[in-house]
PDB file with SEQRES, HELIX, SHEET and CRYST1 records, atoms N, CA, C and O in Angstrom:
SEQRES   1 A   70  UNK UNK UNK UNK UNK UNK UNK UNK UNK UNK UNK UNK UNK          
SEQRES   2 A   70  UNK UNK UNK UNK UNK UNK UNK UNK UNK UNK UNK UNK UNK          
SEQRES   3 A   70  UNK UNK UNK UNK UNK UNK UNK UNK UNK UNK UNK UNK UNK          
SEQRES   4 A   70  UNK UNK UNK UNK UNK UNK UNK UNK UNK UNK UNK UNK UNK          
SEQRES   5 A   70  UNK UNK UNK UNK UNK UNK UNK UNK UNK UNK UNK UNK UNK          
SEQRES   6 A   70  UNK UNK UNK UNK UNK                                          
HELIX    1 AA1 UNK A    2  UNK A   20  1                                  19    
HELIX    2 AA2 UNK A   27  UNK A   34  1                                   8    
HELIX    3 AA3 UNK A   36  UNK A   41  1                                   6    
HELIX    4 AA4 UNK A   46  UNK A   52  1                                   7    
CRYST1    1.000    1.000    1.000  90.00  90.00  90.00 P 1           1          
ATOM      1  N   UNK A   1     128.837  61.088 141.712  1.00  0.00           N  
ATOM      2  CA  UNK A   1     128.063  60.101 142.527  1.00  0.00           C  
ATOM      3  C   UNK A   1     126.623  60.565 142.534  1.00  0.00           C  
ATOM      4  O   UNK A   1     125.722  59.741 142.377  1.00  0.00           O  
ATOM      5  N   UNK A   2     126.378  61.809 142.705  1.00  0.00           N  
ATOM      6  CA  UNK A   2     124.933  62.275 142.828  1.00  0.00           C  
ATOM      7  C   UNK A   2     124.266  62.125 141.510  1.00  0.00           C  
ATOM      8  O   UNK A   2     123.121  61.675 141.456  1.00  0.00           O  
ATOM      9  N   UNK A   3     124.922  62.479 140.440  1.00  0.00           N  
ATOM     10  CA  UNK A   3     124.291  62.280 139.068  1.00  0.00           C  
ATOM     11  C   UNK A   3     123.943  60.768 138.796  1.00  0.00           C  
ATOM     12  O   UNK A   3     122.934  60.449 138.169  1.00  0.00           O  
ATOM     13  N   UNK A   4     124.800  59.899 139.283  1.00  0.00           N  
ATOM     14  CA  UNK A   4     124.574  58.473 139.012  1.00  0.00           C  
ATOM     15  C   UNK A   4     123.314  58.085 139.804  1.00  0.00           C  
ATOM     16  O   UNK A   4     122.413  57.407 139.309  1.00  0.00           O  
ATOM     17  N   UNK A   5     123.304  58.552 141.051  1.00  0.00           N  
ATOM     18  CA  UNK A   5     122.121  58.103 141.830  1.00  0.00           C  
ATOM     19  C   UNK A   5     120.818  58.698 141.274  1.00  0.00           C  
ATOM     20  O   UNK A   5     119.790  58.021 141.249  1.00  0.00           O  
ATOM     21  N   UNK A   6     120.862  59.983 140.822  1.00  0.00           N  
ATOM     22  CA  UNK A   6     119.685  60.546 140.221  1.00  0.00           C  
ATOM     23  C   UNK A   6     119.250  59.780 138.933  1.00  0.00           C  
ATOM     24  O   UNK A   6     118.066  59.529 138.707  1.00  0.00           O  
ATOM     25  N   UNK A   7     120.216  59.442 138.144  1.00  0.00           N  
ATOM     26  CA  UNK A   7     119.959  58.596 136.920  1.00  0.00           C  
ATOM     27  C   UNK A   7     119.280  57.272 137.285  1.00  0.00           C  
ATOM     28  O   UNK A   7     118.330  56.859 136.619  1.00  0.00           O  
ATOM     29  N   UNK A   8     119.710  56.680 138.225  1.00  0.00           N  
ATOM     30  CA  UNK A   8     119.166  55.406 138.703  1.00  0.00           C  
ATOM     31  C   UNK A   8     117.713  55.542 139.177  1.00  0.00           C  
ATOM     32  O   UNK A   8     116.866  54.720 138.826  1.00  0.00           O  
ATOM     33  N   UNK A   9     117.433  56.560 139.959  1.00  0.00           N  
ATOM     34  CA  UNK A   9     116.186  56.843 140.491  1.00  0.00           C  
ATOM     35  C   UNK A   9     115.237  57.241 139.346  1.00  0.00           C  
ATOM     36  O   UNK A   9     114.089  56.797 139.356  1.00  0.00           O  
ATOM     37  N   UNK A  10     115.640  58.025 138.395  1.00  0.00           N  
ATOM     38  CA  UNK A  10     114.865  58.490 137.262  1.00  0.00           C  
ATOM     39  C   UNK A  10     114.494  57.270 136.424  1.00  0.00           C  
ATOM     40  O   UNK A  10     113.341  57.096 136.029  1.00  0.00           O  
ATOM     41  N   UNK A  11     115.489  56.434 136.164  1.00  0.00           N  
ATOM     42  CA  UNK A  11     115.274  55.230 135.274  1.00  0.00           C  
ATOM     43  C   UNK A  11     114.168  54.323 135.985  1.00  0.00           C  
ATOM     44  O   UNK A  11     113.279  53.811 135.305  1.00  0.00           O  
ATOM     45  N   UNK A  12     114.234  54.152 137.227  1.00  0.00           N  
ATOM     46  CA  UNK A  12     113.329  53.332 137.966  1.00  0.00           C  
ATOM     47  C   UNK A  12     111.956  53.982 137.888  1.00  0.00           C  
ATOM     48  O   UNK A  12     110.958  53.273 137.757  1.00  0.00           O  
ATOM     49  N   UNK A  13     111.871  55.285 137.962  1.00  0.00           N  
ATOM     50  CA  UNK A  13     110.533  55.979 137.954  1.00  0.00           C  
ATOM     51  C   UNK A  13     109.938  55.851 136.579  1.00  0.00           C  
ATOM     52  O   UNK A  13     108.745  55.568 136.467  1.00  0.00           O  
ATOM     53  N   UNK A  14     110.712  56.047 135.511  1.00  0.00           N  
ATOM     54  CA  UNK A  14     110.237  55.930 134.193  1.00  0.00           C  
ATOM     55  C   UNK A  14     109.725  54.491 133.868  1.00  0.00           C  
ATOM     56  O   UNK A  14     108.666  54.313 133.266  1.00  0.00           O  
ATOM     57  N   UNK A  15     110.541  53.456 134.302  1.00  0.00           N  
ATOM     58  CA  UNK A  15     110.033  52.122 134.104  1.00  0.00           C  
ATOM     59  C   UNK A  15     108.759  51.849 134.820  1.00  0.00           C  
ATOM     60  O   UNK A  15     107.912  51.140 134.276  1.00  0.00           O  
ATOM     61  N   UNK A  16     108.553  52.379 136.047  1.00  0.00           N  
ATOM     62  CA  UNK A  16     107.367  52.170 136.818  1.00  0.00           C  
ATOM     63  C   UNK A  16     106.154  52.821 136.120  1.00  0.00           C  
ATOM     64  O   UNK A  16     105.058  52.261 136.115  1.00  0.00           O  
ATOM     65  N   UNK A  17     106.369  53.995 135.541  1.00  0.00           N  
ATOM     66  CA  UNK A  17     105.362  54.714 134.781  1.00  0.00           C  
ATOM     67  C   UNK A  17     104.934  53.928 133.575  1.00  0.00           C  
ATOM     68  O   UNK A  17     103.743  53.747 133.321  1.00  0.00           O  
ATOM     69  N   UNK A  18     105.901  53.467 132.842  1.00  0.00           N  
ATOM     70  CA  UNK A  18     105.644  52.638 131.652  1.00  0.00           C  
ATOM     71  C   UNK A  18     104.954  51.306 132.039  1.00  0.00           C  
ATOM     72  O   UNK A  18     104.075  50.842 131.313  1.00  0.00           O  
ATOM     73  N   UNK A  19     105.316  50.735 133.092  1.00  0.00           N  
ATOM     74  CA  UNK A  19     104.640  49.429 133.470  1.00  0.00           C  
ATOM     75  C   UNK A  19     103.206  49.707 133.692  1.00  0.00           C  
ATOM     76  O   UNK A  19     102.376  48.911 133.253  1.00  0.00           O  
ATOM     77  N   UNK A  20     102.830  50.791 134.351  1.00  0.00           N  
ATOM     78  CA  UNK A  20     101.424  51.088 134.729  1.00  0.00           C  
ATOM     79  C   UNK A  20     100.747  51.870 133.579  1.00  0.00           C  
ATOM     80  O   UNK A  20      99.563  52.194 133.672  1.00  0.00           O  
ATOM     81  N   UNK A  21     101.458  52.159 132.551  1.00  0.00           N  
ATOM     82  CA  UNK A  21     100.905  52.897 131.343  1.00  0.00           C  
ATOM     83  C   UNK A  21     100.213  54.170 131.763  1.00  0.00           C  
ATOM     84  O   UNK A  21      99.059  54.408 131.408  1.00  0.00           O  
ATOM     85  N   UNK A  22     100.942  55.013 132.543  1.00  0.00           N  
ATOM     86  CA  UNK A  22     100.464  56.330 132.932  1.00  0.00           C  
ATOM     87  C   UNK A  22     101.449  57.346 132.470  1.00  0.00           C  
ATOM     88  O   UNK A  22     102.620  57.000 132.313  1.00  0.00           O  
ATOM     89  N   UNK A  23     101.052  58.648 132.224  1.00  0.00           N  
ATOM     90  CA  UNK A  23     102.018  59.661 131.702  1.00  0.00           C  
ATOM     91  C   UNK A  23     101.727  60.989 132.489  1.00  0.00           C  
ATOM     92  O   UNK A  23     101.311  61.992 131.909  1.00  0.00           O  
ATOM     93  N   UNK A  24     101.968  60.944 133.837  1.00  0.00           N  
ATOM     94  CA  UNK A  24     101.709  62.212 134.646  1.00  0.00           C  
ATOM     95  C   UNK A  24     102.683  63.303 134.355  1.00  0.00           C  
ATOM     96  O   UNK A  24     102.482  64.435 134.795  1.00  0.00           O  
ATOM     97  N   UNK A  25     103.734  63.015 133.629  1.00  0.00           N  
ATOM     98  CA  UNK A  25     104.759  64.036 133.413  1.00  0.00           C  
ATOM     99  C   UNK A  25     104.523  64.758 132.052  1.00  0.00           C  
ATOM    100  O   UNK A  25     105.244  65.703 131.736  1.00  0.00           O  
ATOM    101  N   UNK A  26     103.530  64.324 131.256  1.00  0.00           N  
ATOM    102  CA  UNK A  26     103.218  65.033 130.069  1.00  0.00           C  
ATOM    103  C   UNK A  26     104.023  64.840 128.866  1.00  0.00           C  
ATOM    104  O   UNK A  26     104.113  65.751 128.044  1.00  0.00           O  
ATOM    105  N   UNK A  27     104.621  63.713 128.701  1.00  0.00           N  
ATOM    106  CA  UNK A  27     105.367  63.424 127.506  1.00  0.00           C  
ATOM    107  C   UNK A  27     104.516  63.369 126.255  1.00  0.00           C  
ATOM    108  O   UNK A  27     104.951  63.775 125.177  1.00  0.00           O  
ATOM    109  N   UNK A  28     103.287  62.860 126.403  1.00  0.00           N  
ATOM    110  CA  UNK A  28     102.374  62.847 125.335  1.00  0.00           C  
ATOM    111  C   UNK A  28     102.028  64.259 124.831  1.00  0.00           C  
ATOM    112  O   UNK A  28     101.879  64.497 123.632  1.00  0.00           O  
ATOM    113  N   UNK A  29     101.909  65.159 125.770  1.00  0.00           N  
ATOM    114  CA  UNK A  29     101.601  66.497 125.319  1.00  0.00           C  
ATOM    115  C   UNK A  29     102.856  67.190 124.621  1.00  0.00           C  
ATOM    116  O   UNK A  29     102.684  68.031 123.739  1.00  0.00           O  
ATOM    117  N   UNK A  30     104.050  66.828 125.025  1.00  0.00           N  
ATOM    118  CA  UNK A  30     105.293  67.163 124.374  1.00  0.00           C  
ATOM    119  C   UNK A  30     105.378  66.739 122.940  1.00  0.00           C  
ATOM    120  O   UNK A  30     105.632  67.515 122.019  1.00  0.00           O  
ATOM    121  N   UNK A  31     105.150  65.458 122.811  1.00  0.00           N  
ATOM    122  CA  UNK A  31     105.133  64.873 121.391  1.00  0.00           C  
ATOM    123  C   UNK A  31     104.092  65.453 120.551  1.00  0.00           C  
ATOM    124  O   UNK A  31     104.355  65.660 119.367  1.00  0.00           O  
ATOM    125  N   UNK A  32     102.812  65.774 121.073  1.00  0.00           N  
ATOM    126  CA  UNK A  32     101.876  66.324 120.321  1.00  0.00           C  
ATOM    127  C   UNK A  32     102.176  67.795 119.884  1.00  0.00           C  
ATOM    128  O   UNK A  32     101.832  68.241 118.790  1.00  0.00           O  
ATOM    129  N   UNK A  33     102.819  68.478 120.798  1.00  0.00           N  
ATOM    130  CA  UNK A  33     103.186  69.899 120.608  1.00  0.00           C  
ATOM    131  C   UNK A  33     104.353  70.084 119.650  1.00  0.00           C  
ATOM    132  O   UNK A  33     104.300  71.013 118.844  1.00  0.00           O  
ATOM    133  N   UNK A  34     105.441  69.241 119.680  1.00  0.00           N  
ATOM    134  CA  UNK A  34     106.608  69.460 118.877  1.00  0.00           C  
ATOM    135  C   UNK A  34     106.858  68.421 117.755  1.00  0.00           C  
ATOM    136  O   UNK A  34     107.786  68.568 116.959  1.00  0.00           O  
ATOM    137  N   UNK A  35     106.007  67.366 117.711  1.00  0.00           N  
ATOM    138  CA  UNK A  35     106.104  66.297 116.641  1.00  0.00           C  
ATOM    139  C   UNK A  35     104.721  65.939 116.223  1.00  0.00           C  
ATOM    140  O   UNK A  35     104.331  64.775 116.317  1.00  0.00           O  
ATOM    141  N   UNK A  36     103.955  66.907 115.759  1.00  0.00           N  
ATOM    142  CA  UNK A  36     102.589  66.709 115.594  1.00  0.00           C  
ATOM    143  C   UNK A  36     102.293  65.690 114.446  1.00  0.00           C  
ATOM    144  O   UNK A  36     101.364  64.896 114.592  1.00  0.00           O  
ATOM    145  N   UNK A  37     103.007  65.685 113.378  1.00  0.00           N  
ATOM    146  CA  UNK A  37     102.851  64.870 112.267  1.00  0.00           C  
ATOM    147  C   UNK A  37     103.022  63.371 112.712  1.00  0.00           C  
ATOM    148  O   UNK A  37     102.189  62.523 112.392  1.00  0.00           O  
ATOM    149  N   UNK A  38     104.116  63.086 113.451  1.00  0.00           N  
ATOM    150  CA  UNK A  38     104.243  61.785 113.996  1.00  0.00           C  
ATOM    151  C   UNK A  38     103.221  61.379 114.975  1.00  0.00           C  
ATOM    152  O   UNK A  38     102.809  60.219 114.975  1.00  0.00           O  
ATOM    153  N   UNK A  39     102.787  62.249 115.803  1.00  0.00           N  
ATOM    154  CA  UNK A  39     101.694  61.984 116.795  1.00  0.00           C  
ATOM    155  C   UNK A  39     100.389  61.710 116.136  1.00  0.00           C  
ATOM    156  O   UNK A  39      99.630  60.851 116.587  1.00  0.00           O  
ATOM    157  N   UNK A  40     100.110  62.402 115.098  1.00  0.00           N  
ATOM    158  CA  UNK A  40      98.825  62.223 114.345  1.00  0.00           C  
ATOM    159  C   UNK A  40      98.830  60.873 113.596  1.00  0.00           C  
ATOM    160  O   UNK A  40      97.773  60.283 113.371  1.00  0.00           O  
ATOM    161  N   UNK A  41     100.029  60.393 113.212  1.00  0.00           N  
ATOM    162  CA  UNK A  41     100.094  59.113 112.362  1.00  0.00           C  
ATOM    163  C   UNK A  41     100.054  57.881 113.346  1.00  0.00           C  
ATOM    164  O   UNK A  41      99.929  56.752 112.872  1.00  0.00           O  
ATOM    165  N   UNK A  42     100.153  58.064 114.633  1.00  0.00           N  
ATOM    166  CA  UNK A  42     100.099  56.957 115.538  1.00  0.00           C  
ATOM    167  C   UNK A  42      98.686  56.329 115.544  1.00  0.00           C  
ATOM    168  O   UNK A  42      97.710  57.063 115.696  1.00  0.00           O  
ATOM    169  N   UNK A  43      98.552  55.076 115.394  1.00  0.00           N  
ATOM    170  CA  UNK A  43      97.395  54.305 115.340  1.00  0.00           C  
ATOM    171  C   UNK A  43      96.904  53.840 116.731  1.00  0.00           C  
ATOM    172  O   UNK A  43      95.704  53.710 116.974  1.00  0.00           O  
ATOM    173  N   UNK A  44      97.884  53.593 117.638  1.00  0.00           N  
ATOM    174  CA  UNK A  44      97.530  53.156 118.995  1.00  0.00           C  
ATOM    175  C   UNK A  44      97.449  54.213 119.942  1.00  0.00           C  
ATOM    176  O   UNK A  44      98.081  55.256 119.774  1.00  0.00           O  
ATOM    177  N   UNK A  45      96.646  54.000 121.020  1.00  0.00           N  
ATOM    178  CA  UNK A  45      96.568  55.014 122.082  1.00  0.00           C  
ATOM    179  C   UNK A  45      97.933  55.355 122.698  1.00  0.00           C  
ATOM    180  O   UNK A  45      98.840  54.524 122.712  1.00  0.00           O  
ATOM    181  N   UNK A  46      98.067  56.604 123.212  1.00  0.00           N  
ATOM    182  CA  UNK A  46      99.292  56.946 123.775  1.00  0.00           C  
ATOM    183  C   UNK A  46      99.863  56.102 124.941  1.00  0.00           C  
ATOM    184  O   UNK A  46     101.063  55.830 124.983  1.00  0.00           O  
ATOM    185  N   UNK A  47      99.018  55.706 125.854  1.00  0.00           N  
ATOM    186  CA  UNK A  47      99.636  54.915 126.899  1.00  0.00           C  
ATOM    187  C   UNK A  47     100.299  53.592 126.424  1.00  0.00           C  
ATOM    188  O   UNK A  47     101.281  53.170 127.034  1.00  0.00           O  
ATOM    189  N   UNK A  48      99.842  52.989 125.454  1.00  0.00           N  
ATOM    190  CA  UNK A  48     100.552  51.768 124.865  1.00  0.00           C  
ATOM    191  C   UNK A  48     101.879  52.164 124.230  1.00  0.00           C  
ATOM    192  O   UNK A  48     102.923  51.549 124.444  1.00  0.00           O  
ATOM    193  N   UNK A  49     101.781  53.186 123.466  1.00  0.00           N  
ATOM    194  CA  UNK A  49     103.053  53.612 122.833  1.00  0.00           C  
ATOM    195  C   UNK A  49     104.124  54.079 123.794  1.00  0.00           C  
ATOM    196  O   UNK A  49     105.312  53.864 123.551  1.00  0.00           O  
ATOM    197  N   UNK A  50     103.698  54.750 124.942  1.00  0.00           N  
ATOM    198  CA  UNK A  50     104.508  55.243 125.980  1.00  0.00           C  
ATOM    199  C   UNK A  50     105.123  53.991 126.709  1.00  0.00           C  
ATOM    200  O   UNK A  50     106.300  54.004 127.067  1.00  0.00           O  
ATOM    201  N   UNK A  51     104.355  52.984 126.905  1.00  0.00           N  
ATOM    202  CA  UNK A  51     104.842  51.805 127.581  1.00  0.00           C  
ATOM    203  C   UNK A  51     105.950  51.017 126.831  1.00  0.00           C  
ATOM    204  O   UNK A  51     106.819  50.385 127.432  1.00  0.00           O  
ATOM    205  N   UNK A  52     105.866  51.092 125.544  1.00  0.00           N  
ATOM    206  CA  UNK A  52     106.920  50.407 124.654  1.00  0.00           C  
ATOM    207  C   UNK A  52     108.043  51.256 124.247  1.00  0.00           C  
ATOM    208  O   UNK A  52     109.001  50.765 123.649  1.00  0.00           O  
ATOM    209  N   UNK A  53     107.974  52.588 124.558  1.00  0.00           N  
ATOM    210  CA  UNK A  53     109.059  53.447 124.008  1.00  0.00           C  
ATOM    211  C   UNK A  53     110.289  53.445 124.866  1.00  0.00           C  
ATOM    212  O   UNK A  53     110.323  53.043 126.028  1.00  0.00           O  
ATOM    213  N   UNK A  54     111.341  53.955 124.151  1.00  0.00           N  
ATOM    214  CA  UNK A  54     112.624  54.051 124.891  1.00  0.00           C  
ATOM    215  C   UNK A  54     112.873  55.478 125.233  1.00  0.00           C  
ATOM    216  O   UNK A  54     112.888  56.342 124.355  1.00  0.00           O  
ATOM    217  N   UNK A  55     113.065  55.740 126.479  1.00  0.00           N  
ATOM    218  CA  UNK A  55     113.238  57.097 126.906  1.00  0.00           C  
ATOM    219  C   UNK A  55     114.663  57.305 127.446  1.00  0.00           C  
ATOM    220  O   UNK A  55     115.120  56.553 128.307  1.00  0.00           O  
ATOM    221  N   UNK A  56     115.354  58.325 126.939  1.00  0.00           N  
ATOM    222  CA  UNK A  56     116.711  58.618 127.347  1.00  0.00           C  
ATOM    223  C   UNK A  56     116.751  59.982 128.096  1.00  0.00           C  
ATOM    224  O   UNK A  56     116.035  60.901 127.699  1.00  0.00           O  
ATOM    225  N   UNK A  57     117.524  60.125 129.108  1.00  0.00           N  
ATOM    226  CA  UNK A  57     117.676  61.353 129.822  1.00  0.00           C  
ATOM    227  C   UNK A  57     119.044  61.452 130.459  1.00  0.00           C  
ATOM    228  O   UNK A  57     119.757  60.463 130.625  1.00  0.00           O  
ATOM    229  N   UNK A  58     119.372  62.629 130.794  1.00  0.00           N  
ATOM    230  CA  UNK A  58     120.729  62.840 131.397  1.00  0.00           C  
ATOM    231  C   UNK A  58     120.603  63.935 132.407  1.00  0.00           C  
ATOM    232  O   UNK A  58     120.065  65.000 132.106  1.00  0.00           O  
ATOM    233  N   UNK A  59     121.058  63.712 133.531  1.00  0.00           N  
ATOM    234  CA  UNK A  59     121.048  64.684 134.648  1.00  0.00           C  
ATOM    235  C   UNK A  59     122.400  65.418 134.683  1.00  0.00           C  
ATOM    236  O   UNK A  59     123.437  64.875 134.302  1.00  0.00           O  
ATOM    237  N   UNK A  60     122.346  66.659 135.150  1.00  0.00           N  
ATOM    238  CA  UNK A  60     123.630  67.387 135.374  1.00  0.00           C  
ATOM    239  C   UNK A  60     123.440  68.038 136.772  1.00  0.00           C  
ATOM    240  O   UNK A  60     122.437  68.704 137.031  1.00  0.00           O  
ATOM    241  N   UNK A  61     124.430  67.821 137.652  1.00  0.00           N  
ATOM    242  CA  UNK A  61     124.372  68.340 138.994  1.00  0.00           C  
ATOM    243  C   UNK A  61     125.518  69.344 139.107  1.00  0.00           C  
ATOM    244  O   UNK A  61     126.665  69.088 138.742  1.00  0.00           O  
ATOM    245  N   UNK A  62     125.146  70.446 139.612  1.00  0.00           N  
ATOM    246  CA  UNK A  62     126.128  71.524 139.961  1.00  0.00           C  
ATOM    247  C   UNK A  62     125.919  71.994 141.342  1.00  0.00           C  
ATOM    248  O   UNK A  62     124.898  72.578 141.705  1.00  0.00           O  
ATOM    249  N   UNK A  63     127.001  71.696 142.153  1.00  0.00           N  
ATOM    250  CA  UNK A  63     126.985  72.249 143.583  1.00  0.00           C  
ATOM    251  C   UNK A  63     127.461  73.578 143.679  1.00  0.00           C  
ATOM    252  O   UNK A  63     128.633  73.853 143.422  1.00  0.00           O  
ATOM    253  N   UNK A  64     126.543  74.506 144.068  1.00  0.00           N  
ATOM    254  CA  UNK A  64     126.820  75.888 144.130  1.00  0.00           C  
ATOM    255  C   UNK A  64     127.426  76.367 145.504  1.00  0.00           C  
ATOM    256  O   UNK A  64     128.317  77.214 145.567  1.00  0.00           O  
ATOM    257  N   UNK A  65     126.871  75.757 146.580  1.00  0.00           N  
ATOM    258  CA  UNK A  65     127.290  76.063 147.924  1.00  0.00           C  
ATOM    259  C   UNK A  65     127.332  74.823 148.725  1.00  0.00           C  
ATOM    260  O   UNK A  65     126.683  73.824 148.414  1.00  0.00           O  
ATOM    261  N   UNK A  66     128.144  74.898 149.816  1.00  0.00           N  
ATOM    262  CA  UNK A  66     128.066  73.792 150.787  1.00  0.00           C  
ATOM    263  C   UNK A  66     127.875  74.404 152.125  1.00  0.00           C  
ATOM    264  O   UNK A  66     128.278  75.554 152.298  1.00  0.00           O  
ATOM    265  N   UNK A  67     127.313  73.766 153.071  1.00  0.00           N  
ATOM    266  CA  UNK A  67     127.148  74.238 154.452  1.00  0.00           C  
ATOM    267  C   UNK A  67     125.658  74.252 154.774  1.00  0.00           C  
ATOM    268  O   UNK A  67     124.791  73.724 154.078  1.00  0.00           O  
ATOM    269  N   UNK A  68     125.458  74.929 155.932  1.00  0.00           N  
ATOM    270  CA  UNK A  68     124.096  75.096 156.504  1.00  0.00           C  
ATOM    271  C   UNK A  68     123.234  76.012 155.704  1.00  0.00           C  
ATOM    272  O   UNK A  68     123.656  77.079 155.259  1.00  0.00           O  
ATOM    273  N   UNK A  69     122.010  75.573 155.528  1.00  0.00           N  
ATOM    274  CA  UNK A  69     120.994  76.439 154.828  1.00  0.00           C  
ATOM    275  C   UNK A  69     119.948  76.809 155.796  1.00  0.00           C  
ATOM    276  O   UNK A  69     119.449  75.942 156.514  1.00  0.00           O  
ATOM    277  N   UNK A  70     119.573  78.086 155.863  1.00  0.00           N  
ATOM    278  CA  UNK A  70     118.568  78.556 156.776  1.00  0.00           C  
ATOM    279  C   UNK A  70     117.212  78.513 156.123  1.00  0.00           C  
ATOM    280  O   UNK A  70     116.216  78.878 156.747  1.00  0.00           O  
TER     281      UNK A  70                                                      
END                                                                             
């Protein structure tokens, strides 16, 4: 249940970032660092490409303890 809720919230956040064409989480830097040839071949500015891109993610929740935390 926690994973599903986190996935919903993250999907909403990504869509909001794409709608406003901002990249505060640095995906453009990741693309430039690890896929430089593809990044260099892009003719459009990164915010436009980011707004039209499809982003997939998967969360994994592991509960280590339950109870009161001090």
